[in-house]
mmCIF file as gemmi writes it, N, C-alpha and C atoms, coordinates in Angstrom:
data_model
loop_
_atom_site.group_PDB
_atom_site.id
_atom_site.type_symbol
_atom_site.label_atom_id
_atom_site.label_alt_id
_atom_site.label_comp_id
_atom_site.label_asym_id
_atom_site.label_entity_id
_atom_site.label_seq_id
_atom_site.pdbx_PDB_ins_code
_atom_site.Cartn_x
_atom_site.Cartn_y
_atom_site.Cartn_z
_atom_site.occupancy
_atom_site.B_iso_or_equiv
_atom_site.pdbx_formal_charge
_atom_site.auth_seq_id
_atom_site.auth_asym_id
_atom_site.pdbx_PDB_model_num
ATOM 1 N N . UNK Axp A 1 ? -22.185 -52.322 -15.876 1 0 ? 1 A 1
ATOM 2 C CA . UNK Axp A 1 ? -21.78 -51.771 -17.152 1 0 ? 1 A 1
ATOM 3 C C . UNK Axp A 1 ? -21.826 -50.245 -17.044 1 0 ? 1 A 1
ATOM 4 N N . UNK Axp A 2 ? -20.817 -49.637 -17.659 1 0 ? 2 A 1
ATOM 5 C CA . UNK Axp A 2 ? -20.697 -48.185 -17.61 1 0 ? 2 A 1
ATOM 6 C C . UNK Axp A 2 ? -21.745 -47.531 -18.516 1 0 ? 2 A 1
ATOM 7 N N . UNK Axp A 3 ? -22.059 -46.292 -18.198 1 0 ? 3 A 1
ATOM 8 C CA . UNK Axp A 3 ? -23.012 -45.554 -19.04 1 0 ? 3 A 1
ATOM 9 C C . UNK Axp A 3 ? -22.381 -45.305 -20.399 1 0 ? 3 A 1
ATOM 10 N N . UNK Axp A 4 ? -23.223 -45.242 -21.415 1 0 ? 4 A 1
ATOM 11 C CA . UNK Axp A 4 ? -22.734 -44.995 -22.78 1 0 ? 4 A 1
ATOM 12 C C . UNK Axp A 4 ? -22.019 -43.666 -22.886 1 0 ? 4 A 1
ATOM 13 N N . UNK Axp A 5 ? -22.459 -42.668 -22.14 1 0 ? 5 A 1
ATOM 14 C CA . UNK Axp A 5 ? -21.825 -41.351 -22.218 1 0 ? 5 A 1
ATOM 15 C C . UNK Axp A 5 ? -20.39 -41.4 -21.707 1 0 ? 5 A 1
ATOM 16 N N . UNK Axp A 6 ? -20.144 -42.221 -20.681 1 0 ? 6 A 1
ATOM 17 C CA . UNK Axp A 6 ? -18.782 -42.348 -20.145 1 0 ? 6 A 1
ATOM 18 C C . UNK Axp A 6 ? -17.874 -43.029 -21.156 1 0 ? 6 A 1
ATOM 19 N N . UNK Axp A 7 ? -18.414 -44.099 -21.776 1 0 ? 7 A 1
ATOM 20 C CA . UNK Axp A 7 ? -17.612 -44.814 -22.793 1 0 ? 7 A 1
ATOM 21 C C . UNK Axp A 7 ? -17.35 -43.914 -23.983 1 0 ? 7 A 1
ATOM 22 N N . UNK Axp A 8 ? -18.322 -43.14 -24.389 1 0 ? 8 A 1
ATOM 23 C CA . UNK Axp A 8 ? -18.151 -42.237 -25.53 1 0 ? 8 A 1
ATOM 24 C C . UNK Axp A 8 ? -17.123 -41.144 -25.22 1 0 ? 8 A 1
ATOM 25 N N . UNK Axp A 9 ? -17.129 -40.649 -23.997 1 0 ? 9 A 1
ATOM 26 C CA . UNK Axp A 9 ? -16.167 -39.608 -23.6 1 0 ? 9 A 1
ATOM 27 C C . UNK Axp A 9 ? -14.738 -40.176 -23.653 1 0 ? 9 A 1
ATOM 28 N N . UNK Axp A 10 ? -14.59 -41.414 -23.241 1 0 ? 10 A 1
ATOM 29 C CA . UNK Axp A 10 ? -13.262 -42.029 -23.271 1 0 ? 10 A 1
ATOM 30 C C . UNK Axp A 10 ? -12.772 -42.25 -24.707 1 0 ? 10 A 1
ATOM 31 N N . UNK Axp A 11 ? -13.693 -42.683 -25.578 1 0 ? 11 A 1
ATOM 32 C CA . UNK Axp A 11 ? -13.34 -42.863 -27.009 1 0 ? 11 A 1
ATOM 33 C C . UNK Axp A 11 ? -12.935 -41.513 -27.631 1 0 ? 11 A 1
ATOM 34 N N . UNK Axp A 12 ? -13.651 -40.445 -27.249 1 0 ? 12 A 1
ATOM 35 C CA . UNK Axp A 12 ? -13.354 -39.124 -27.763 1 0 ? 12 A 1
ATOM 36 C C . UNK Axp A 12 ? -11.951 -38.689 -27.334 1 0 ? 12 A 1
ATOM 37 N N . UNK Axp A 13 ? -11.611 -38.965 -26.076 1 0 ? 13 A 1
ATOM 38 C CA . UNK Axp A 13 ? -10.281 -38.646 -25.578 1 0 ? 13 A 1
ATOM 39 C C . UNK Axp A 13 ? -9.203 -39.41 -26.329 1 0 ? 13 A 1
ATOM 40 N N . UNK Axp A 14 ? -9.448 -40.707 -26.615 1 0 ? 14 A 1
ATOM 41 C CA . UNK Axp A 14 ? -8.481 -41.514 -27.343 1 0 ? 14 A 1
ATOM 42 C C . UNK Axp A 14 ? -8.221 -40.926 -28.731 1 0 ? 14 A 1
ATOM 43 N N . UNK Axp A 15 ? -9.282 -40.466 -29.392 1 0 ? 15 A 1
ATOM 44 C CA . UNK Axp A 15 ? -9.112 -39.861 -30.716 1 0 ? 15 A 1
ATOM 45 C C . UNK Axp A 15 ? -8.287 -38.579 -30.645 1 0 ? 15 A 1
ATOM 46 N N . UNK Axp A 16 ? -8.581 -37.737 -29.639 1 0 ? 16 A 1
ATOM 47 C CA . UNK Axp A 16 ? -7.837 -36.487 -29.473 1 0 ? 16 A 1
ATOM 48 C C . UNK Axp A 16 ? -6.348 -36.742 -29.196 1 0 ? 16 A 1
ATOM 49 N N . UNK Axp A 17 ? -6.062 -37.725 -28.355 1 0 ? 17 A 1
ATOM 50 C CA . UNK Axp A 17 ? -4.674 -38.057 -28.043 1 0 ? 17 A 1
ATOM 51 C C . UNK Axp A 17 ? -3.951 -38.505 -29.317 1 0 ? 17 A 1
ATOM 52 N N . UNK Axp A 18 ? -4.612 -39.332 -30.123 1 0 ? 18 A 1
ATOM 53 C CA . UNK Axp A 18 ? -3.992 -39.802 -31.372 1 0 ? 18 A 1
ATOM 54 C C . UNK Axp A 18 ? -3.772 -38.635 -32.343 1 0 ? 18 A 1
ATOM 55 N N . UNK Axp A 19 ? -4.747 -37.714 -32.409 1 0 ? 19 A 1
ATOM 56 C CA . UNK Axp A 19 ? -4.641 -36.619 -33.375 1 0 ? 19 A 1
ATOM 57 C C . UNK Axp A 19 ? -3.508 -35.66 -33.049 1 0 ? 19 A 1
ATOM 58 N N . UNK Axp A 20 ? -3.324 -35.383 -31.762 1 0 ? 20 A 1
ATOM 59 C CA . UNK Axp A 20 ? -2.331 -34.387 -31.346 1 0 ? 20 A 1
ATOM 60 C C . UNK Axp A 20 ? -1.002 -34.985 -30.894 1 0 ? 20 A 1
ATOM 61 N N . UNK Axp A 21 ? -0.808 -36.299 -31.019 1 0 ? 21 A 1
ATOM 62 C CA . UNK Axp A 21 ? 0.409 -36.931 -30.508 1 0 ? 21 A 1
ATOM 63 C C . UNK Axp A 21 ? 1.674 -36.377 -31.154 1 0 ? 21 A 1
ATOM 64 N N . UNK Axp A 22 ? 1.683 -36.269 -32.48 1 0 ? 22 A 1
ATOM 65 C CA . UNK Axp A 22 ? 2.878 -35.779 -33.188 1 0 ? 22 A 1
ATOM 66 C C . UNK Axp A 22 ? 3.144 -34.331 -32.844 1 0 ? 22 A 1
ATOM 67 N N . UNK Axp A 23 ? 2.095 -33.515 -32.849 1 0 ? 23 A 1
ATOM 68 C CA . UNK Axp A 23 ? 2.257 -32.08 -32.542 1 0 ? 23 A 1
ATOM 69 C C . UNK Axp A 23 ? 2.743 -31.886 -31.12 1 0 ? 23 A 1
ATOM 70 N N . UNK Axp A 24 ? 2.196 -32.671 -30.195 1 0 ? 24 A 1
ATOM 71 C CA . UNK Axp A 24 ? 2.61 -32.601 -28.782 1 0 ? 24 A 1
ATOM 72 C C . UNK Axp A 24 ? 4.074 -32.964 -28.624 1 0 ? 24 A 1
ATOM 73 N N . UNK Axp A 25 ? 4.514 -33.992 -29.339 1 0 ? 25 A 1
ATOM 74 C CA . UNK Axp A 25 ? 5.914 -34.433 -29.264 1 0 ? 25 A 1
ATOM 75 C C . UNK Axp A 25 ? 6.851 -33.349 -29.804 1 0 ? 25 A 1
ATOM 76 N N . UNK Axp A 26 ? 6.453 -32.731 -30.931 1 0 ? 26 A 1
ATOM 77 C CA . UNK Axp A 26 ? 7.27 -31.688 -31.526 1 0 ? 26 A 1
ATOM 78 C C . UNK Axp A 26 ? 7.378 -30.473 -30.578 1 0 ? 26 A 1
ATOM 79 N N . UNK Axp A 27 ? 6.271 -30.098 -29.953 1 0 ? 27 A 1
ATOM 80 C CA . UNK Axp A 27 ? 6.294 -28.963 -29.018 1 0 ? 27 A 1
ATOM 81 C C . UNK Axp A 27 ? 7.164 -29.258 -27.794 1 0 ? 27 A 1
ATOM 82 N N . UNK Axp A 28 ? 7.137 -30.517 -27.342 1 0 ? 28 A 1
ATOM 83 C CA . UNK Axp A 28 ? 7.972 -30.892 -26.185 1 0 ? 28 A 1
ATOM 84 C C . UNK Axp A 28 ? 9.447 -30.796 -26.559 1 0 ? 28 A 1
ATOM 85 N N . UNK Axp A 29 ? 9.813 -31.297 -27.769 1 0 ? 29 A 1
ATOM 86 C CA . UNK Axp A 29 ? 11.22 -31.219 -28.184 1 0 ? 29 A 1
ATOM 87 C C . UNK Axp A 29 ? 11.695 -29.787 -28.335 1 0 ? 29 A 1
ATOM 88 N N . UNK Axp A 30 ? 10.794 -28.905 -28.805 1 0 ? 30 A 1
ATOM 89 C CA . UNK Axp A 30 ? 11.143 -27.482 -28.974 1 0 ? 30 A 1
ATOM 90 C C . UNK Axp A 30 ? 11.031 -26.728 -27.648 1 0 ? 30 A 1
ATOM 91 N N . UNK Axp A 31 ? 10.569 -27.396 -26.611 1 0 ? 31 A 1
ATOM 92 C CA . UNK Axp A 31 ? 10.329 -26.776 -25.307 1 0 ? 31 A 1
ATOM 93 C C . UNK Axp A 31 ? 9.448 -25.542 -25.388 1 0 ? 31 A 1
ATOM 94 N N . UNK Axp A 32 ? 8.412 -25.662 -26.209 1 0 ? 32 A 1
ATOM 95 C CA . UNK Axp A 32 ? 7.439 -24.572 -26.375 1 0 ? 32 A 1
ATOM 96 C C . UNK Axp A 32 ? 6.261 -24.836 -25.43 1 0 ? 32 A 1
ATOM 97 N N . UNK Axp A 33 ? 6.414 -24.407 -24.178 1 0 ? 33 A 1
ATOM 98 C CA . UNK Axp A 33 ? 5.409 -24.699 -23.163 1 0 ? 33 A 1
ATOM 99 C C . UNK Axp A 33 ? 4.119 -23.917 -23.389 1 0 ? 33 A 1
ATOM 100 N N . UNK Axp A 34 ? 4.227 -22.724 -23.98 1 0 ? 34 A 1
ATOM 101 C CA . UNK Axp A 34 ? 2.996 -21.945 -24.277 1 0 ? 34 A 1
ATOM 102 C C . UNK Axp A 34 ? 2.197 -22.674 -25.35 1 0 ? 34 A 1
ATOM 103 N N . UNK Axp A 35 ? 2.913 -23.227 -26.345 1 0 ? 35 A 1
ATOM 104 C CA . UNK Axp A 35 ? 2.228 -23.981 -27.385 1 0 ? 35 A 1
ATOM 105 C C . UNK Axp A 35 ? 1.532 -25.222 -26.83 1 0 ? 35 A 1
ATOM 106 N N . UNK Axp A 36 ? 2.179 -25.862 -25.894 1 0 ? 36 A 1
ATOM 107 C CA . UNK Axp A 36 ? 1.577 -27.059 -25.257 1 0 ? 36 A 1
ATOM 108 C C . UNK Axp A 36 ? 0.332 -26.649 -24.479 1 0 ? 36 A 1
ATOM 109 N N . UNK Axp A 37 ? 0.367 -25.495 -23.85 1 0 ? 37 A 1
ATOM 110 C CA . UNK Axp A 37 ? -0.797 -25.017 -23.1 1 0 ? 37 A 1
ATOM 111 C C . UNK Axp A 37 ? -1.985 -24.731 -24.018 1 0 ? 37 A 1
ATOM 112 N N . UNK Axp A 38 ? -1.682 -24.39 -25.264 1 0 ? 38 A 1
ATOM 113 C CA . UNK Axp A 38 ? -2.763 -24.038 -26.207 1 0 ? 38 A 1
ATOM 114 C C . UNK Axp A 38 ? -3.509 -25.279 -26.709 1 0 ? 38 A 1
ATOM 115 N N . UNK Axp A 39 ? -2.899 -26.465 -26.578 1 0 ? 39 A 1
ATOM 116 C CA . UNK Axp A 39 ? -3.571 -27.696 -27.025 1 0 ? 39 A 1
ATOM 117 C C . UNK Axp A 39 ? -4.743 -28.009 -26.103 1 0 ? 39 A 1
ATOM 118 N N . UNK Axp A 40 ? -5.729 -28.765 -26.612 1 0 ? 40 A 1
ATOM 119 C CA . UNK Axp A 40 ? -6.854 -29.155 -25.758 1 0 ? 40 A 1
ATOM 120 C C . UNK Axp A 40 ? -6.388 -29.992 -24.59 1 0 ? 40 A 1
ATOM 121 N N . UNK Axp A 41 ? -7.036 -29.855 -23.451 1 0 ? 41 A 1
ATOM 122 C CA . UNK Axp A 41 ? -6.662 -30.612 -22.249 1 0 ? 41 A 1
ATOM 123 C C . UNK Axp A 41 ? -6.796 -32.132 -22.476 1 0 ? 41 A 1
ATOM 124 N N . UNK Axp A 42 ? -7.843 -32.531 -23.188 1 0 ? 42 A 1
ATOM 125 C CA . UNK Axp A 42 ? -8.077 -33.943 -23.385 1 0 ? 42 A 1
ATOM 126 C C . UNK Axp A 42 ? -7.156 -34.571 -24.402 1 0 ? 42 A 1
ATOM 127 N N . UNK Axp A 43 ? -6.247 -33.797 -25.001 1 0 ? 43 A 1
ATOM 128 C CA . UNK Axp A 43 ? -5.3 -34.369 -25.927 1 0 ? 43 A 1
ATOM 129 C C . UNK Axp A 43 ? -4.067 -34.922 -25.203 1 0 ? 43 A 1
ATOM 130 N N . UNK Axp A 44 ? -4.04 -34.756 -23.891 1 0 ? 44 A 1
ATOM 131 C CA . UNK Axp A 44 ? -2.918 -35.282 -23.105 1 0 ? 44 A 1
ATOM 132 C C . UNK Axp A 44 ? -3.183 -36.751 -22.777 1 0 ? 44 A 1
ATOM 133 N N . UNK Axp A 45 ? -2.184 -37.618 -22.986 1 0 ? 45 A 1
ATOM 134 C CA . UNK Axp A 45 ? -2.379 -39.047 -22.722 1 0 ? 45 A 1
ATOM 135 C C . UNK Axp A 45 ? -2.584 -39.362 -21.232 1 0 ? 45 A 1
ATOM 136 N N . UNK Axp A 46 ? -2.204 -38.434 -20.373 1 0 ? 46 A 1
ATOM 137 C CA . UNK Axp A 46 ? -2.398 -38.638 -18.933 1 0 ? 46 A 1
ATOM 138 C C . UNK Axp A 46 ? -3.872 -38.703 -18.58 1 0 ? 46 A 1
ATOM 139 N N . UNK Axp A 47 ? -4.707 -38.051 -19.361 1 0 ? 47 A 1
ATOM 140 C CA . UNK Axp A 47 ? -6.153 -37.997 -19.05 1 0 ? 47 A 1
ATOM 141 C C . UNK Axp A 47 ? -6.908 -39.251 -19.486 1 0 ? 47 A 1
ATOM 142 N N . UNK Axp A 48 ? -6.239 -40.163 -20.183 1 0 ? 48 A 1
ATOM 143 C CA . UNK Axp A 48 ? -6.874 -41.413 -20.56 1 0 ? 48 A 1
ATOM 144 C C . UNK Axp A 48 ? -6.996 -42.345 -19.35 1 0 ? 48 A 1
ATOM 145 N N . UNK Axp A 49 ? -8.045 -43.134 -19.355 1 0 ? 49 A 1
ATOM 146 C CA . UNK Axp A 49 ? -8.225 -44.112 -18.298 1 0 ? 49 A 1
ATOM 147 C C . UNK Axp A 49 ? -8.516 -45.457 -18.951 1 0 ? 49 A 1
ATOM 148 N N . UNK Axp A 50 ? -7.826 -46.495 -18.52 1 0 ? 50 A 1
ATOM 149 C CA . UNK Axp A 50 ? -8.06 -47.823 -19.084 1 0 ? 50 A 1
ATOM 150 C C . UNK Axp A 50 ? -9.444 -48.324 -18.719 1 0 ? 50 A 1
ATOM 151 N N . UNK Axp A 51 ? -10.214 -48.676 -19.735 1 0 ? 51 A 1
ATOM 152 C CA . UNK Axp A 51 ? -11.546 -49.206 -19.506 1 0 ? 51 A 1
ATOM 153 C C . UNK Axp A 51 ? -11.747 -50.441 -20.385 1 0 ? 51 A 1
ATOM 154 N N . UNK Axp A 52 ? -12.585 -51.334 -19.92 1 0 ? 52 A 1
ATOM 155 C CA . UNK Axp A 52 ? -12.92 -52.527 -20.678 1 0 ? 52 A 1
ATOM 156 C C . UNK Axp A 52 ? -13.543 -52.105 -22.016 1 0 ? 52 A 1
ATOM 157 N N . UNK Axp A 53 ? -13.071 -52.698 -23.103 1 0 ? 53 A 1
ATOM 158 C CA . UNK Axp A 53 ? -13.577 -52.328 -24.441 1 0 ? 53 A 1
ATOM 159 C C . UNK Axp A 53 ? -15.009 -52.787 -24.645 1 0 ? 53 A 1
ATOM 160 N N . UNK Axp A 54 ? -15.433 -53.79 -23.917 1 0 ? 54 A 1
ATOM 161 C CA . UNK Axp A 54 ? -16.785 -54.338 -24.104 1 0 ? 54 A 1
ATOM 162 C C . UNK Axp A 54 ? -17.803 -53.724 -23.156 1 0 ? 54 A 1
ATOM 163 N N . UNK Axp A 55 ? -17.454 -53.616 -21.867 1 0 ? 55 A 1
ATOM 164 C CA . UNK Axp A 55 ? -18.435 -53.143 -20.883 1 0 ? 55 A 1
ATOM 165 C C . UNK Axp A 55 ? -18.166 -51.74 -20.377 1 0 ? 55 A 1
ATOM 166 N N . UNK Axp A 56 ? -16.945 -51.265 -20.491 1 0 ? 56 A 1
ATOM 167 C CA . UNK Axp A 56 ? -16.598 -49.926 -20 1 0 ? 56 A 1
ATOM 168 C C . UNK Axp A 56 ? -16.217 -49.904 -18.531 1 0 ? 56 A 1
ATOM 169 N N . UNK Axp A 57 ? -16.089 -51.081 -17.926 1 0 ? 57 A 1
ATOM 170 C CA . UNK Axp A 57 ? -15.744 -51.141 -16.492 1 0 ? 57 A 1
ATOM 171 C C . UNK Axp A 57 ? -14.308 -50.629 -16.296 1 0 ? 57 A 1
ATOM 172 N N . UNK Axp A 58 ? -14.122 -49.692 -15.325 1 0 ? 58 A 1
ATOM 173 C CA . UNK Axp A 58 ? -12.806 -49.09 -15.156 1 0 ? 58 A 1
ATOM 174 C C . UNK Axp A 58 ? -11.869 -49.897 -14.255 1 0 ? 58 A 1
ATOM 175 N N . UNK Axp A 59 ? -12.407 -50.791 -13.439 1 0 ? 59 A 1
ATOM 176 C CA . UNK Axp A 59 ? -11.558 -51.54 -12.515 1 0 ? 59 A 1
ATOM 177 C C . UNK Axp A 59 ? -11.334 -52.967 -12.977 1 0 ? 59 A 1
ATOM 178 N N . UNK Axp A 60 ? -10.239 -53.553 -12.565 1 0 ? 60 A 1
ATOM 179 C CA . UNK Axp A 60 ? -9.947 -54.937 -12.941 1 0 ? 60 A 1
ATOM 180 C C . UNK Axp A 60 ? -9.562 -55.068 -14.405 1 0 ? 60 A 1
ATOM 181 N N . UNK Axp A 61 ? -8.98 -54.007 -14.974 1 0 ? 61 A 1
ATOM 182 C CA . UNK Axp A 61 ? -8.618 -53.997 -16.397 1 0 ? 61 A 1
ATOM 183 C C . UNK Axp A 61 ? -7.368 -54.818 -16.647 1 0 ? 61 A 1
ATOM 184 N N . UNK Axp A 62 ? -7.386 -55.654 -17.677 1 0 ? 62 A 1
ATOM 185 C CA . UNK Axp A 62 ? -6.23 -56.462 -18.051 1 0 ? 62 A 1
ATOM 186 C C . UNK Axp A 62 ? -5.686 -55.913 -19.368 1 0 ? 62 A 1
ATOM 187 N N . UNK Axp A 63 ? -4.516 -55.272 -19.297 1 0 ? 63 A 1
ATOM 188 C CA . UNK Axp A 63 ? -3.924 -54.608 -20.48 1 0 ? 63 A 1
ATOM 189 C C . UNK Axp A 63 ? -3.729 -55.563 -21.649 1 0 ? 63 A 1
ATOM 190 N N . UNK Axp A 64 ? -3.27 -56.765 -21.345 1 0 ? 64 A 1
ATOM 191 C CA . UNK Axp A 64 ? -2.928 -57.703 -22.402 1 0 ? 64 A 1
ATOM 192 C C . UNK Axp A 64 ? -4.133 -58.031 -23.297 1 0 ? 64 A 1
ATOM 193 N N . UNK Axp A 65 ? -5.334 -58.041 -22.713 1 0 ? 65 A 1
ATOM 194 C CA . UNK Axp A 65 ? -6.526 -58.396 -23.458 1 0 ? 65 A 1
ATOM 195 C C . UNK Axp A 65 ? -7.434 -57.218 -23.751 1 0 ? 65 A 1
ATOM 196 N N . UNK Axp A 66 ? -7.289 -56.138 -23.005 1 0 ? 66 A 1
ATOM 197 C CA . UNK Axp A 66 ? -8.14 -54.947 -23.215 1 0 ? 66 A 1
ATOM 198 C C . UNK Axp A 66 ? -9.521 -55.052 -22.625 1 0 ? 66 A 1
ATOM 199 N N . UNK Axp A 67 ? -9.707 -56.043 -21.748 1 0 ? 67 A 1
ATOM 200 C CA . UNK Axp A 67 ? -11.017 -56.22 -21.113 1 0 ? 67 A 1
ATOM 201 C C . UNK Axp A 67 ? -10.814 -56.396 -19.604 1 0 ? 67 A 1
ATOM 202 N N . UNK Axp A 68 ? -11.899 -56.347 -18.864 1 0 ? 68 A 1
ATOM 203 C CA . UNK Axp A 68 ? -11.783 -56.493 -17.396 1 0 ? 68 A 1
ATOM 204 C C . UNK Axp A 68 ? -11.794 -57.943 -17.011 1 0 ? 68 A 1
ATOM 205 N N . UNK Axp A 69 ? -11.506 -58.208 -15.752 1 0 ? 69 A 1
ATOM 206 C CA . UNK Axp A 69 ? -11.34 -59.578 -15.267 1 0 ? 69 A 1
ATOM 207 C C . UNK Axp A 69 ? -12.622 -60.385 -15.316 1 0 ? 69 A 1
ATOM 208 N N . UNK Axp A 70 ? -13.736 -59.722 -15.088 1 0 ? 70 A 1
ATOM 209 C CA . UNK Axp A 70 ? -15.045 -60.427 -15.081 1 0 ? 70 A 1
ATOM 210 C C . UNK Axp A 70 ? -15.382 -60.896 -16.495 1 0 ? 70 A 1
ATOM 211 N N . UNK Axp A 71 ? -15.259 -59.979 -17.447 1 0 ? 71 A 1
ATOM 212 C CA . UNK Axp A 71 ? -15.531 -60.307 -18.843 1 0 ? 71 A 1
ATOM 213 C C . UNK Axp A 71 ? -14.536 -61.339 -19.345 1 0 ? 71 A 1
ATOM 214 N N . UNK Axp A 72 ? -13.282 -61.212 -18.94 1 0 ? 72 A 1
ATOM 215 C CA . UNK Axp A 72 ? -12.251 -62.168 -19.336 1 0 ? 72 A 1
ATOM 216 C C . UNK Axp A 72 ? -12.617 -63.566 -18.866 1 0 ? 72 A 1
ATOM 217 N N . UNK Axp A 73 ? -13.054 -63.679 -17.621 1 0 ? 73 A 1
ATOM 218 C CA . UNK Axp A 73 ? -13.381 -65 -17.06 1 0 ? 73 A 1
ATOM 219 C C . UNK Axp A 73 ? -14.559 -65.632 -17.807 1 0 ? 73 A 1
ATOM 220 N N . UNK Axp A 74 ? -15.569 -64.812 -18.1 1 0 ? 74 A 1
ATOM 221 C CA . UNK Axp A 74 ? -16.735 -65.335 -18.836 1 0 ? 74 A 1
ATOM 222 C C . UNK Axp A 74 ? -16.326 -65.82 -20.244 1 0 ? 74 A 1
ATOM 223 N N . UNK Axp A 75 ? -15.53 -64.973 -20.941 1 0 ? 75 A 1
ATOM 224 C CA . UNK Axp A 75 ? -15.125 -65.315 -22.286 1 0 ? 75 A 1
ATOM 225 C C . UNK Axp A 75 ? -14.173 -66.526 -22.305 1 0 ? 75 A 1
ATOM 226 N N . UNK Axp A 76 ? -13.281 -66.632 -21.34 1 0 ? 76 A 1
ATOM 227 C CA . UNK Axp A 76 ? -12.375 -67.754 -21.268 1 0 ? 76 A 1
ATOM 228 C C . UNK Axp A 76 ? -13.115 -69.037 -20.981 1 0 ? 76 A 1
ATOM 229 N N . UNK Axp A 77 ? -14.121 -68.992 -20.11 1 0 ? 77 A 1
ATOM 230 C CA . UNK Axp A 77 ? -14.907 -70.183 -19.785 1 0 ? 77 A 1
ATOM 231 C C . UNK Axp A 77 ? -15.696 -70.667 -20.992 1 0 ? 77 A 1
ATOM 232 N N . UNK Axp A 78 ? -16.128 -69.727 -21.84 1 0 ? 78 A 1
ATOM 233 C CA . UNK Axp A 78 ? -16.886 -70.084 -23.033 1 0 ? 78 A 1
ATOM 234 C C . UNK Axp A 78 ? -15.986 -70.412 -24.214 1 0 ? 78 A 1
ATOM 235 N N . UNK Axp A 79 ? -14.664 -70.305 -24.033 1 0 ? 79 A 1
ATOM 236 C CA . UNK Axp A 79 ? -13.721 -70.641 -25.102 1 0 ? 79 A 1
ATOM 237 C C . UNK Axp A 79 ? -13.63 -69.582 -26.185 1 0 ? 79 A 1
ATOM 238 N N . UNK Axp A 80 ? -13.925 -68.333 -25.843 1 0 ? 80 A 1
ATOM 239 C CA . UNK Axp A 80 ? -13.893 -67.252 -26.839 1 0 ? 80 A 1
ATOM 240 C C . UNK Axp A 80 ? -12.539 -66.581 -26.975 1 0 ? 80 A 1
ATOM 241 N N . UNK Axp A 81 ? -11.611 -66.877 -26.077 1 0 ? 81 A 1
ATOM 242 C CA . UNK Axp A 81 ? -10.285 -66.287 -26.165 1 0 ? 81 A 1
ATOM 243 C C . UNK Axp A 81 ? -9.306 -67.392 -26.539 1 0 ? 81 A 1
ATOM 244 N N . UNK Axp A 82 ? -8.697 -67.282 -27.728 1 0 ? 82 A 1
ATOM 245 C CA . UNK Axp A 82 ? -7.79 -68.32 -28.205 1 0 ? 82 A 1
ATOM 246 C C . UNK Axp A 82 ? -6.555 -68.455 -27.299 1 0 ? 82 A 1
ATOM 247 N N . UNK Axp A 83 ? -6.192 -69.692 -27.017 1 0 ? 83 A 1
ATOM 248 C CA . UNK Axp A 83 ? -4.986 -69.961 -26.25 1 0 ? 83 A 1
ATOM 249 C C . UNK Axp A 83 ? -5.166 -69.908 -24.744 1 0 ? 83 A 1
ATOM 250 N N . UNK Axp A 84 ? -6.36 -69.604 -24.274 1 0 ? 84 A 1
ATOM 251 C CA . UNK Axp A 84 ? -6.612 -69.512 -22.841 1 0 ? 84 A 1
ATOM 252 C C . UNK Axp A 84 ? -7.486 -70.678 -22.436 1 0 ? 84 A 1
ATOM 253 N N . UNK Axp A 85 ? -7.001 -71.453 -21.441 1 0 ? 85 A 1
ATOM 254 C CA . UNK Axp A 85 ? -7.783 -72.559 -20.948 1 0 ? 85 A 1
ATOM 255 C C . UNK Axp A 85 ? -7.879 -72.451 -19.422 1 0 ? 85 A 1
ATOM 256 N N . UNK Axp A 86 ? -8.929 -72.983 -18.898 1 0 ? 86 A 1
ATOM 257 C CA . UNK Axp A 86 ? -9.135 -73.01 -17.441 1 0 ? 86 A 1
ATOM 258 C C . UNK Axp A 86 ? -8.222 -74.083 -16.882 1 0 ? 86 A 1
ATOM 259 N N . UNK Axp A 87 ? -7.493 -73.72 -15.843 1 0 ? 87 A 1
ATOM 260 C CA . UNK Axp A 87 ? -6.61 -74.725 -15.243 1 0 ? 87 A 1
ATOM 261 C C . UNK Axp A 87 ? -7.106 -75.122 -13.873 1 0 ? 87 A 1
ATOM 262 N N . UNK Axp A 88 ? -6.802 -76.348 -13.47 1 0 ? 88 A 1
ATOM 263 C CA . UNK Axp A 88 ? -7.108 -76.785 -12.111 1 0 ? 88 A 1
ATOM 264 C C . UNK Axp A 88 ? -6.003 -77.73 -11.678 1 0 ? 88 A 1
ATOM 265 N N . UNK Axp A 89 ? -5.783 -77.76 -10.389 1 0 ? 89 A 1
ATOM 266 C CA . UNK Axp A 89 ? -4.707 -78.615 -9.863 1 0 ? 89 A 1
ATOM 267 C C . UNK Axp A 89 ? -5.098 -79.223 -8.528 1 0 ? 89 A 1
């Protein structure tokens, strides 16, 4: 499990990206590169990293569910994810 400070940093970046999204888009359309430089670095969506919403694990992330593969497997086995069943053949 990731440290709480790492998860908090990522949440902070997500908020900044959401706050400055419209302003960033307007500056890009106007081609105001100096204005874009004046925005905070963490307001750029490129700086976001996909992390598991529950554990904060950065690897094995499944976009469709927002969690990592390990957590997904545990939750699917326990029947906590609707529509997902364990298959065998």
